N, C-alpha and C positions, 0 to 999 in steps of 0.2 A: 878479321880482314881476309884471311885465307879462305874461310868458308864463303864469303861474299864473292871472291874471285872465282872459286870453284863453281859456284852456282851460276855466275855470269857466263863462264865458259860453257857450261852444260846447256844453259838456256840458248846461247848463240849457236850451238852445234845441233840442237834438236831438229830444226827444219831439215838439215842435211841428212841426219840419221833417219828421220821419218821417211824420207824418200827412199832409203835403202831397204827398209823392212818395217813391218808393223811393230811399233814399240808398245810395251805395256809399262805404264808409268803410274806410280802412286805417290801420294804425299801424306805425311803423318804430322798432325798437330801435336808436337811433343809436350807443349805446356798443358794441353788438355789431358794427355795421357798421364803426366805427372800429377795432375790435380784430381782426375776423376776415376782412375783405374782402381780396382779393388786392392791390389797390393799397396798402392800409394796411400789409400785411405787407412789401411791397416797400419802402415808405418807411421802415419801421422798420429793415430790414436796411441800407438806404442810410445812415441816420443812424449805425448801429452801425459801419459801415465808415469813415464820415467822421470819427468821433471815436475810433476804436480806437487810433491812434498816440498821441494825447494821453492817453488813459486808461492806456496802458502806461507813458508817461513819469511819470505821477502815481504809479503803482504802484511804479516804480523809485525815485522820490523818497521814497515812504513806507517802502520797504525800507531805504534809506540812513538815514533817520531812526531806524527801529527798531534797526538795527545799531549806530549811534552811541550811541543811548540805552543799549543793552545793554552796550556797551563801557564807557561811563561808569559805569554801575552796578557792573559787574564789577571795574573797575580803579581806582575812585575812591580807595581806600585807599592804593594803591601809587603813585599819580601825585603829581607835585609840584603845588603850589598853582597855579603858572603854567600847567602843562599842563591841569589840571582846569578853570581859568577859560577857557582857550582852547577846550577841548572843549565846555564849557557854552555859550559864545558861538556856536560852530559849530552846536550843537544848536538853540539859539534861532533862529538865522538859517535853518537848514534847516526848522524848524517853521513859521516865518513864510512861507517860500517855498512849502512844501507847502500850507498853508492858502490862500494866494493862488491857487495853481494849481488847487486843488480848487474854490474859489469861482468863478474865471473859467470853468472847465470846466462847472460846473453852469449858470452864467448863459448861456454860449454854447449848451449843449445845450438848455436850456429855450427859448431864442430860436428855434433851428432847429426844435425840435419844434412850437412854436406856428406857425411859418411853414408847415411841412408840414401841420399839422392844418387851418389856415385854408384852404389851397389845396385840400385834400382835402374839406373841408366844402362848399366851393363846388361841387366836382365831384359830391358826393353829392346836394346840393340840386337841381342841374340834372338829374341822373338821375331823382330822385324826381318832379320836375316833368314831365319828358318821359313817364315811365310813367303819371303821373296823367292827363295829357291823352290819351295813347294808349289807356288802359284805361278812360277816362271815370269816374275817381274824383271824387266830390263833395267829399271831405274826407280829407286824410292828416295824421295827427298824428305828431309825433316824441316818443316817451316817453309813458307812462301808468302809473298805479298798477297797473292790471290790464288785460290784453289777451287777448281770446279768440283762440285759434288760428285761428279762422275769418277774423278781420280782420287778423291779423299778416302783414304783407307783407315782413318783413325778409329772408326767403330770396330773394324775387324781386329785391329791391334788391341783395343780394349777388351773385346770378347776373348781373344787369345790369352791375354794376361789373366782374365777372370777364371779361365779354365785351369790355369797352372797353380 
């Protein structure tokens, strides 16, 4: 909400400021930077590697669950009541373990993604700030409803991040 108010105030004051002096304005598509920049791609691959083993373990557990469920459905008529109850208990335990493992995986992955995104966001903001000072921008916005290609500096930011 604060960001929307700040953008509205800036947008309303641009015509007044434009009359005072020539403004140099740029807009950065931060979602594109977070998605397409070289450091973002490297961070994404790093997270994939970091969580690959746990993901495989969860897939193995899910396969065990499906196999046991299929066995129970297929042979429920021919099993004794004690065997069926034991298999159903095993299936319930396996289901609980699978759900817990999936939940912990998602929580840990989300935490790590947020950590990486925060660190990367700081890096992006510093790069934009350095570029703004070097190229003497008066105003750089992140995100807008419409951006003219003339003031879209996303490519410059992507190149700057690729060089670092």
